[in-house]
PDB file of N, CA, C and O in Angstrom:
ATOM      1  N   MET A   1    -242.394 -41.626 166.901  1.00  0.00           N
ATOM      2  CA  MET A   1    -241.545 -41.405 167.846  1.00  0.00           C
ATOM      3  C   MET A   1    -242.715 -41.612 169.284  1.00  0.00           C
ATOM      4  O   MET A   1    -243.174 -42.238 170.239  1.00  0.00           O
ATOM      5  N   LEU A   2    -242.701 -41.371 169.095  1.00  0.00           N
ATOM      6  CA  LEU A   2    -243.845 -41.660 171.319  1.00  0.00           C
ATOM      7  C   LEU A   2    -244.674 -42.749 170.998  1.00  0.00           C
ATOM      8  O   LEU A   2    -244.790 -43.665 171.812  1.00  0.00           O
ATOM      9  N   ASN A   3    -245.352 -42.779 169.763  1.00  0.00           N
ATOM     10  CA  ASN A   3    -247.136 -42.876 169.284  1.00  0.00           C
ATOM     11  C   ASN A   3    -246.468 -45.309 169.699  1.00  0.00           C
ATOM     12  O   ASN A   3    -245.561 -46.119 169.506  1.00  0.00           O
ATOM     13  N   ASN A   4    -247.173 -45.223 170.016  1.00  0.00           N
ATOM     14  CA  ASN A   4    -247.894 -46.499 170.857  1.00  0.00           C
ATOM     15  C   ASN A   4    -247.144 -46.809 171.492  1.00  0.00           C
ATOM     16  O   ASN A   4    -246.825 -47.992 171.614  1.00  0.00           O
ATOM     17  N   LYS A   5    -246.464 -45.593 172.281  1.00  0.00           N
ATOM     18  CA  LYS A   5    -245.255 -45.833 173.921  1.00  0.00           C
ATOM     19  C   LYS A   5    -246.088 -45.944 174.722  1.00  0.00           C
ATOM     20  O   LYS A   5    -247.233 -46.192 174.342  1.00  0.00           O
ATOM     21  N   SER A   6    -245.699 -45.750 176.570  1.00  0.00           N
ATOM     22  CA  SER A   6    -246.435 -46.138 178.020  1.00  0.00           C
ATOM     23  C   SER A   6    -244.944 -45.221 178.467  1.00  0.00           C
ATOM     24  O   SER A   6    -243.811 -45.673 178.631  1.00  0.00           O
ATOM     25  N   ILE A   7    -245.419 -43.824 178.583  1.00  0.00           N
ATOM     26  CA  ILE A   7    -245.011 -42.545 179.849  1.00  0.00           C
ATOM     27  C   ILE A   7    -245.381 -43.131 180.485  1.00  0.00           C
ATOM     28  O   ILE A   7    -246.387 -43.839 180.542  1.00  0.00           O
ATOM     29  N   LEU A   8    -243.946 -42.743 181.582  1.00  0.00           N
ATOM     30  CA  LEU A   8    -244.446 -42.449 182.935  1.00  0.00           C
ATOM     31  C   LEU A   8    -243.231 -41.394 182.943  1.00  0.00           C
ATOM     32  O   LEU A   8    -242.014 -41.463 182.768  1.00  0.00           O
ATOM     33  N   ILE A   9    -244.394 -40.136 183.305  1.00  0.00           N
ATOM     34  CA  ILE A   9    -243.881 -38.927 184.234  1.00  0.00           C
ATOM     35  C   ILE A   9    -243.757 -38.698 185.691  1.00  0.00           C
ATOM     36  O   ILE A   9    -244.771 -38.813 186.380  1.00  0.00           O
ATOM     37  N   THR A  10    -242.822 -38.441 186.141  1.00  0.00           N
ATOM     38  CA  THR A  10    -242.510 -38.913 187.951  1.00  0.00           C
ATOM     39  C   THR A  10    -242.744 -36.630 188.052  1.00  0.00           C
ATOM     40  O   THR A  10    -242.525 -35.622 187.380  1.00  0.00           O
ATOM     41  N   GLY A  11    -243.220 -37.000 189.179  1.00  0.00           N
ATOM     42  CA  GLY A  11    -243.690 -35.246 188.986  1.00  0.00           C
ATOM     43  C   GLY A  11    -244.431 -34.945 188.331  1.00  0.00           C
ATOM     44  O   GLY A  11    -244.766 -33.761 188.371  1.00  0.00           O
ATOM     45  N   GLY A  12    -244.833 -35.506 187.742  1.00  0.00           N
ATOM     46  CA  GLY A  12    -245.662 -34.515 186.883  1.00  0.00           C
ATOM     47  C   GLY A  12    -246.866 -33.104 186.758  1.00  0.00           C
ATOM     48  O   GLY A  12    -247.489 -32.511 185.877  1.00  0.00           O
ATOM     49  N   THR A  13    -246.733 -33.072 187.878  1.00  0.00           N
ATOM     50  CA  THR A  13    -248.098 -31.874 188.642  1.00  0.00           C
ATOM     51  C   THR A  13    -246.963 -30.633 187.680  1.00  0.00           C
ATOM     52  O   THR A  13    -247.010 -29.812 186.764  1.00  0.00           O
ATOM     53  N   GLY A  14    -245.802 -31.383 188.904  1.00  0.00           N
ATOM     54  CA  GLY A  14    -244.625 -30.331 188.821  1.00  0.00           C
ATOM     55  C   GLY A  14    -244.996 -28.495 187.161  1.00  0.00           C
ATOM     56  O   GLY A  14    -246.131 -28.399 186.692  1.00  0.00           O
ATOM     57  N   SER A  15    -244.345 -27.903 186.889  1.00  0.00           N
ATOM     58  CA  SER A  15    -243.821 -27.033 185.892  1.00  0.00           C
ATOM     59  C   SER A  15    -243.632 -28.209 184.488  1.00  0.00           C
ATOM     60  O   SER A  15    -244.344 -28.542 183.540  1.00  0.00           O
ATOM     61  N   LEU A  16    -242.023 -28.640 185.080  1.00  0.00           N
ATOM     62  CA  LEU A  16    -241.195 -29.694 183.808  1.00  0.00           C
ATOM     63  C   LEU A  16    -242.605 -30.022 183.435  1.00  0.00           C
ATOM     64  O   LEU A  16    -243.253 -29.412 182.585  1.00  0.00           O
ATOM     65  N   GLY A  17    -243.022 -31.024 184.132  1.00  0.00           N
ATOM     66  CA  GLY A  17    -244.142 -32.436 183.578  1.00  0.00           C
ATOM     67  C   GLY A  17    -245.361 -32.316 183.469  1.00  0.00           C
ATOM     68  O   GLY A  17    -246.019 -33.317 183.187  1.00  0.00           O
ATOM     69  N   LYS A  18    -246.295 -30.482 183.748  1.00  0.00           N
ATOM     70  CA  LYS A  18    -247.859 -30.609 183.456  1.00  0.00           C
ATOM     71  C   LYS A  18    -246.995 -30.242 181.857  1.00  0.00           C
ATOM     72  O   LYS A  18    -247.120 -31.135 181.020  1.00  0.00           O
ATOM     73  N   GLU A  19    -246.257 -29.153 181.480  1.00  0.00           N
ATOM     74  CA  GLU A  19    -245.087 -28.866 179.913  1.00  0.00           C
ATOM     75  C   GLU A  19    -244.681 -29.920 179.402  1.00  0.00           C
ATOM     76  O   GLU A  19    -244.966 -29.786 178.211  1.00  0.00           O
ATOM     77  N   LEU A  20    -244.231 -30.821 179.524  1.00  0.00           N
ATOM     78  CA  LEU A  20    -243.525 -32.086 179.263  1.00  0.00           C
ATOM     79  C   LEU A  20    -245.101 -32.625 178.777  1.00  0.00           C
ATOM     80  O   LEU A  20    -245.186 -32.450 177.561  1.00  0.00           O
ATOM     81  N   THR A  21    -246.238 -33.161 179.277  1.00  0.00           N
ATOM     82  CA  THR A  21    -247.596 -33.908 179.129  1.00  0.00           C
ATOM     83  C   THR A  21    -248.136 -32.647 177.578  1.00  0.00           C
ATOM     84  O   THR A  21    -248.703 -32.959 176.531  1.00  0.00           O
ATOM     85  N   LYS A  22    -247.797 -31.650 177.915  1.00  0.00           N
ATOM     86  CA  LYS A  22    -248.813 -30.215 176.929  1.00  0.00           C
ATOM     87  C   LYS A  22    -248.203 -31.321 175.309  1.00  0.00           C
ATOM     88  O   LYS A  22    -249.008 -31.964 174.637  1.00  0.00           O
ATOM     89  N   THR A  23    -247.125 -31.292 175.098  1.00  0.00           N
ATOM     90  CA  THR A  23    -245.940 -31.780 174.190  1.00  0.00           C
ATOM     91  C   THR A  23    -246.163 -32.894 173.687  1.00  0.00           C
ATOM     92  O   THR A  23    -246.207 -33.331 172.537  1.00  0.00           O
ATOM     93  N   ILE A  24    -246.319 -33.364 174.837  1.00  0.00           N
ATOM     94  CA  ILE A  24    -246.413 -35.070 174.991  1.00  0.00           C
ATOM     95  C   ILE A  24    -248.079 -35.475 173.874  1.00  0.00           C
ATOM     96  O   ILE A  24    -248.097 -36.044 172.782  1.00  0.00           O
ATOM     97  N   LEU A  25    -249.143 -34.988 174.586  1.00  0.00           N
ATOM     98  CA  LEU A  25    -250.194 -34.987 173.663  1.00  0.00           C
ATOM     99  C   LEU A  25    -250.601 -33.361 172.566  1.00  0.00           C
ATOM    100  O   LEU A  25    -251.654 -32.736 172.444  1.00  0.00           O
ATOM    101  N   LYS A  26    -249.598 -33.208 172.116  1.00  0.00           N
ATOM    102  CA  LYS A  26    -249.662 -32.646 171.012  1.00  0.00           C
ATOM    103  C   LYS A  26    -249.030 -32.464 169.573  1.00  0.00           C
ATOM    104  O   LYS A  26    -249.204 -31.923 168.481  1.00  0.00           O
ATOM    105  N   LYS A  27    -247.881 -33.566 170.555  1.00  0.00           N
ATOM    106  CA  LYS A  27    -246.509 -33.746 169.142  1.00  0.00           C
ATOM    107  C   LYS A  27    -247.009 -35.640 167.928  1.00  0.00           C
ATOM    108  O   LYS A  27    -246.950 -36.125 166.799  1.00  0.00           O
ATOM    109  N   TRP A  28    -247.578 -35.988 169.799  1.00  0.00           N
ATOM    110  CA  TRP A  28    -247.405 -37.645 169.520  1.00  0.00           C
ATOM    111  C   TRP A  28    -248.943 -38.675 170.015  1.00  0.00           C
ATOM    112  O   TRP A  28    -248.864 -39.745 170.618  1.00  0.00           O
ATOM    113  N   PRO A  29    -250.652 -37.803 169.436  1.00  0.00           N
ATOM    114  CA  PRO A  29    -251.291 -37.989 169.447  1.00  0.00           C
ATOM    115  C   PRO A  29    -251.450 -39.824 170.066  1.00  0.00           C
ATOM    116  O   PRO A  29    -251.860 -40.804 170.689  1.00  0.00           O
ATOM    117  N   ASN A  30    -251.216 -39.582 169.794  1.00  0.00           N
ATOM    118  CA  ASN A  30    -251.696 -41.379 169.466  1.00  0.00           C
ATOM    119  C   ASN A  30    -250.650 -42.546 170.165  1.00  0.00           C
ATOM    120  O   ASN A  30    -250.315 -43.642 169.715  1.00  0.00           O
ATOM    121  N   VAL A  31    -250.261 -41.856 171.474  1.00  0.00           N
ATOM    122  CA  VAL A  31    -249.351 -42.562 172.970  1.00  0.00           C
ATOM    123  C   VAL A  31    -249.803 -43.339 173.009  1.00  0.00           C
ATOM    124  O   VAL A  31    -250.799 -43.182 172.303  1.00  0.00           O
ATOM    125  N   GLN A  32    -249.797 -45.053 173.741  1.00  0.00           N
ATOM    126  CA  GLN A  32    -250.759 -45.532 174.453  1.00  0.00           C
ATOM    127  C   GLN A  32    -251.048 -45.351 175.682  1.00  0.00           C
ATOM    128  O   GLN A  32    -252.093 -45.797 176.156  1.00  0.00           O
ATOM    129  N   ARG A  33    -250.510 -44.933 176.116  1.00  0.00           N
ATOM    130  CA  ARG A  33    -250.841 -44.511 177.435  1.00  0.00           C
ATOM    131  C   ARG A  33    -249.840 -43.183 178.482  1.00  0.00           C
ATOM    132  O   ARG A  33    -249.015 -43.570 179.309  1.00  0.00           O
ATOM    133  N   LEU A  34    -249.976 -42.423 178.363  1.00  0.00           N
ATOM    134  CA  LEU A  34    -249.059 -41.535 179.177  1.00  0.00           C
ATOM    135  C   LEU A  34    -249.932 -41.504 180.757  1.00  0.00           C
ATOM    136  O   LEU A  34    -251.110 -41.295 181.048  1.00  0.00           O
ATOM    137  N   VAL A  35    -248.765 -41.808 181.521  1.00  0.00           N
ATOM    138  CA  VAL A  35    -248.825 -42.242 183.004  1.00  0.00           C
ATOM    139  C   VAL A  35    -247.934 -40.416 184.206  1.00  0.00           C
ATOM    140  O   VAL A  35    -246.798 -40.119 184.577  1.00  0.00           O
ATOM    141  N   ILE A  36    -249.387 -39.738 184.336  1.00  0.00           N
ATOM    142  CA  ILE A  36    -248.813 -38.769 185.735  1.00  0.00           C
ATOM    143  C   ILE A  36    -248.843 -39.043 187.092  1.00  0.00           C
ATOM    144  O   ILE A  36    -249.954 -39.203 187.598  1.00  0.00           O
ATOM    145  N   TYR A  37    -247.953 -39.123 187.720  1.00  0.00           N
ATOM    146  CA  TYR A  37    -247.022 -39.992 188.942  1.00  0.00           C
ATOM    147  C   TYR A  37    -246.957 -37.773 189.487  1.00  0.00           C
ATOM    148  O   TYR A  37    -246.405 -36.899 188.818  1.00  0.00           O
ATOM    149  N   SER A  38    -247.746 -37.573 190.872  1.00  0.00           N
ATOM    150  CA  SER A  38    -247.067 -37.046 191.000  1.00  0.00           C
ATOM    151  C   SER A  38    -247.598 -37.366 192.651  1.00  0.00           C
ATOM    152  O   SER A  38    -248.448 -38.255 192.693  1.00  0.00           O
ATOM    153  N   ARG A  39    -247.187 -36.721 194.109  1.00  0.00           N
ATOM    154  CA  ARG A  39    -248.040 -36.585 195.318  1.00  0.00           C
ATOM    155  C   ARG A  39    -248.518 -35.547 195.981  1.00  0.00           C
ATOM    156  O   ARG A  39    -248.743 -35.387 197.180  1.00  0.00           O
ATOM    157  N   ASP A  40    -248.744 -34.353 194.379  1.00  0.00           N
ATOM    158  CA  ASP A  40    -249.626 -33.518 195.244  1.00  0.00           C
ATOM    159  C   ASP A  40    -250.893 -34.176 194.651  1.00  0.00           C
ATOM    160  O   ASP A  40    -250.840 -34.674 193.526  1.00  0.00           O
ATOM    161  N   GLU A  41    -252.020 -34.190 195.374  1.00  0.00           N
ATOM    162  CA  GLU A  41    -253.709 -33.786 195.126  1.00  0.00           C
ATOM    163  C   GLU A  41    -253.709 -33.625 194.056  1.00  0.00           C
ATOM    164  O   GLU A  41    -253.406 -34.141 192.980  1.00  0.00           O
ATOM    165  N   GLN A  42    -254.527 -31.932 194.947  1.00  0.00           N
ATOM    166  CA  GLN A  42    -254.817 -30.431 194.971  1.00  0.00           C
ATOM    167  C   GLN A  42    -253.560 -30.479 193.552  1.00  0.00           C
ATOM    168  O   GLN A  42    -253.254 -29.307 193.332  1.00  0.00           O
ATOM    169  N   LYS A  43    -253.057 -31.102 192.917  1.00  0.00           N
ATOM    170  CA  LYS A  43    -252.634 -30.249 191.582  1.00  0.00           C
ATOM    171  C   LYS A  43    -252.601 -31.460 190.522  1.00  0.00           C
ATOM    172  O   LYS A  43    -252.120 -31.320 189.397  1.00  0.00           O
ATOM    173  N   GLN A  44    -252.855 -32.005 190.734  1.00  0.00           N
ATOM    174  CA  GLN A  44    -253.148 -33.185 189.927  1.00  0.00           C
ATOM    175  C   GLN A  44    -254.837 -33.368 189.590  1.00  0.00           C
ATOM    176  O   GLN A  44    -255.349 -33.514 188.480  1.00  0.00           O
ATOM    177  N   TYR A  45    -255.429 -33.316 190.757  1.00  0.00           N
ATOM    178  CA  TYR A  45    -257.598 -32.278 190.041  1.00  0.00           C
ATOM    179  C   TYR A  45    -257.349 -31.238 189.291  1.00  0.00           C
ATOM    180  O   TYR A  45    -258.098 -30.850 188.394  1.00  0.00           O
ATOM    181  N   GLN A  46    -256.328 -30.740 189.595  1.00  0.00           N
ATOM    182  CA  GLN A  46    -256.417 -29.411 188.639  1.00  0.00           C
ATOM    183  C   GLN A  46    -255.910 -29.977 186.924  1.00  0.00           C
ATOM    184  O   GLN A  46    -256.475 -29.876 185.835  1.00  0.00           O
ATOM    185  N   MET A  47    -254.676 -30.548 187.323  1.00  0.00           N
ATOM    186  CA  MET A  47    -254.642 -31.289 186.180  1.00  0.00           C
ATOM    187  C   MET A  47    -254.950 -31.690 185.322  1.00  0.00           C
ATOM    188  O   MET A  47    -254.791 -31.382 184.141  1.00  0.00           O
ATOM    189  N   ALA A  48    -255.644 -32.761 186.016  1.00  0.00           N
ATOM    190  CA  ALA A  48    -257.165 -33.582 184.990  1.00  0.00           C
ATOM    191  C   ALA A  48    -258.160 -32.711 184.271  1.00  0.00           C
ATOM    192  O   ALA A  48    -258.531 -32.942 183.120  1.00  0.00           O
ATOM    193  N   GLN A  49    -258.768 -31.232 185.341  1.00  0.00           N
ATOM    194  CA  GLN A  49    -258.874 -30.452 185.077  1.00  0.00           C
ATOM    195  C   GLN A  49    -259.161 -29.676 183.562  1.00  0.00           C
ATOM    196  O   GLN A  49    -260.214 -29.266 183.074  1.00  0.00           O
ATOM    197  N   GLU A  50    -257.649 -29.661 183.003  1.00  0.00           N
ATOM    198  CA  GLU A  50    -257.605 -29.478 182.318  1.00  0.00           C
ATOM    199  C   GLU A  50    -256.892 -30.889 180.841  1.00  0.00           C
ATOM    200  O   GLU A  50    -256.855 -30.926 179.611  1.00  0.00           O
ATOM    201  N   PHE A  51    -256.618 -31.473 181.585  1.00  0.00           N
ATOM    202  CA  PHE A  51    -256.130 -32.620 180.363  1.00  0.00           C
ATOM    203  C   PHE A  51    -256.785 -34.399 180.728  1.00  0.00           C
ATOM    204  O   PHE A  51    -256.213 -35.466 180.948  1.00  0.00           O
ATOM    205  N   PRO A  52    -258.540 -33.896 180.623  1.00  0.00           N
ATOM    206  CA  PRO A  52    -259.071 -34.554 181.438  1.00  0.00           C
ATOM    207  C   PRO A  52    -258.931 -35.806 180.462  1.00  0.00           C
ATOM    208  O   PRO A  52    -258.773 -35.777 179.242  1.00  0.00           O
ATOM    209  N   GLU A  53    -259.035 -36.998 181.369  1.00  0.00           N
ATOM    210  CA  GLU A  53    -259.169 -38.823 180.656  1.00  0.00           C
ATOM    211  C   GLU A  53    -260.459 -38.683 179.182  1.00  0.00           C
ATOM    212  O   GLU A  53    -260.239 -39.169 178.073  1.00  0.00           O
ATOM    213  N   SER A  54    -261.481 -38.072 179.480  1.00  0.00           N
ATOM    214  CA  SER A  54    -261.959 -38.180 178.119  1.00  0.00           C
ATOM    215  C   SER A  54    -262.180 -37.986 177.314  1.00  0.00           C
ATOM    216  O   SER A  54    -262.941 -38.676 176.636  1.00  0.00           O
ATOM    217  N   LYS A  55    -261.480 -36.634 176.832  1.00  0.00           N
ATOM    218  CA  LYS A  55    -260.924 -36.256 175.931  1.00  0.00           C
ATOM    219  C   LYS A  55    -258.952 -36.572 175.791  1.00  0.00           C
ATOM    220  O   LYS A  55    -258.646 -36.523 174.600  1.00  0.00           O
ATOM    221  N   TYR A  56    -257.937 -36.802 176.533  1.00  0.00           N
ATOM    222  CA  TYR A  56    -257.419 -37.595 176.497  1.00  0.00           C
ATOM    223  C   TYR A  56    -257.398 -39.497 176.785  1.00  0.00           C
ATOM    224  O   TYR A  56    -257.113 -39.899 177.913  1.00  0.00           O
ATOM    225  N   PRO A  57    -257.603 -40.135 176.073  1.00  0.00           N
ATOM    226  CA  PRO A  57    -258.154 -41.588 176.848  1.00  0.00           C
ATOM    227  C   PRO A  57    -256.916 -42.545 177.342  1.00  0.00           C
ATOM    228  O   PRO A  57    -257.032 -43.433 178.186  1.00  0.00           O
ATOM    229  N   ALA A  58    -255.184 -42.039 176.351  1.00  0.00           N
ATOM    230  CA  ALA A  58    -254.660 -42.090 177.001  1.00  0.00           C
ATOM    231  C   ALA A  58    -254.357 -42.198 178.464  1.00  0.00           C
ATOM    232  O   ALA A  58    -253.914 -43.196 179.032  1.00  0.00           O
ATOM    233  N   ILE A  59    -254.547 -41.454 178.807  1.00  0.00           N
ATOM    234  CA  ILE A  59    -253.824 -40.415 180.112  1.00  0.00           C
ATOM    235  C   ILE A  59    -254.499 -40.474 182.147  1.00  0.00           C
ATOM    236  O   ILE A  59    -255.341 -39.802 182.741  1.00  0.00           O
ATOM    237  N   ARG A  60    -253.695 -41.481 182.535  1.00  0.00           N
ATOM    238  CA  ARG A  60    -253.831 -42.225 183.510  1.00  0.00           C
ATOM    239  C   ARG A  60    -252.184 -40.604 185.004  1.00  0.00           C
ATOM    240  O   ARG A  60    -251.071 -40.109 184.828  1.00  0.00           O
ATOM    241  N   TYR A  61    -253.755 -40.583 186.678  1.00  0.00           N
ATOM    242  CA  TYR A  61    -253.022 -40.404 187.241  1.00  0.00           C
ATOM    243  C   TYR A  61    -253.234 -40.905 188.041  1.00  0.00           C
ATOM    244  O   TYR A  61    -254.320 -41.437 188.274  1.00  0.00           O
ATOM    245  N   PHE A  62    -251.646 -40.913 189.192  1.00  0.00           N
ATOM    246  CA  PHE A  62    -251.497 -42.252 190.002  1.00  0.00           C
ATOM    247  C   PHE A  62    -250.802 -40.875 191.880  1.00  0.00           C
ATOM    248  O   PHE A  62    -249.753 -40.241 191.767  1.00  0.00           O
ATOM    249  N   ILE A  63    -251.423 -40.808 192.852  1.00  0.00           N
ATOM    250  CA  ILE A  63    -250.922 -40.478 193.751  1.00  0.00           C
ATOM    251  C   ILE A  63    -249.740 -41.306 194.309  1.00  0.00           C
ATOM    252  O   ILE A  63    -249.805 -42.501 194.020  1.00  0.00           O
ATOM    253  N   GLU A  64    -248.561 -40.883 195.126  1.00  0.00           N
ATOM    254  CA  GLU A  64    -247.468 -40.987 196.251  1.00  0.00           C
ATOM    255  C   GLU A  64    -248.452 -40.949 197.197  1.00  0.00           C
ATOM    256  O   GLU A  64    -249.230 -40.030 197.452  1.00  0.00           O
ATOM    257  N   MET A  65    -248.327 -42.275 197.809  1.00  0.00           N
ATOM    258  CA  MET A  65    -249.158 -43.009 198.655  1.00  0.00           C
ATOM    259  C   MET A  65    -247.993 -43.100 200.065  1.00  0.00           C
ATOM    260  O   MET A  65    -247.299 -44.115 200.132  1.00  0.00           O
ATOM    261  N   SER A  66    -247.778 -41.656 201.501  1.00  0.00           N
ATOM    262  CA  SER A  66    -246.544 -41.693 202.333  1.00  0.00           C
ATOM    263  C   SER A  66    -247.735 -42.429 202.557  1.00  0.00           C
ATOM    264  O   SER A  66    -248.918 -42.169 202.334  1.00  0.00           O
ATOM    265  N   VAL A  67    -246.745 -44.098 203.393  1.00  0.00           N
ATOM    266  CA  VAL A  67    -247.184 -44.552 204.395  1.00  0.00           C
ATOM    267  C   VAL A  67    -245.944 -44.290 206.136  1.00  0.00           C
ATOM    268  O   VAL A  67    -244.750 -44.577 206.222  1.00  0.00           O
ATOM    269  N   ILE A  68    -246.758 -43.744 207.113  1.00  0.00           N
ATOM    270  CA  ILE A  68    -246.096 -43.031 208.218  1.00  0.00           C
ATOM    271  C   ILE A  68    -245.682 -44.511 208.819  1.00  0.00           C
ATOM    272  O   ILE A  68    -245.034 -44.593 209.863  1.00  0.00           O
TER     273      ILE A  68
END
């Protein structure tokens, strides 16, 4: 179903986003790209330790930057 698809998870480092990431990587290992988008740099760093790009080449992390 999600193999060969690109997926964007907004709020990806929250509890729901993290669980969704685990499920997608487990059930659809051939996902083309999985983008984790959030505004929490520390949580993204922690998540990148659990889901490293070296082990999961489809995963990408993006930070929302606020401009004041």
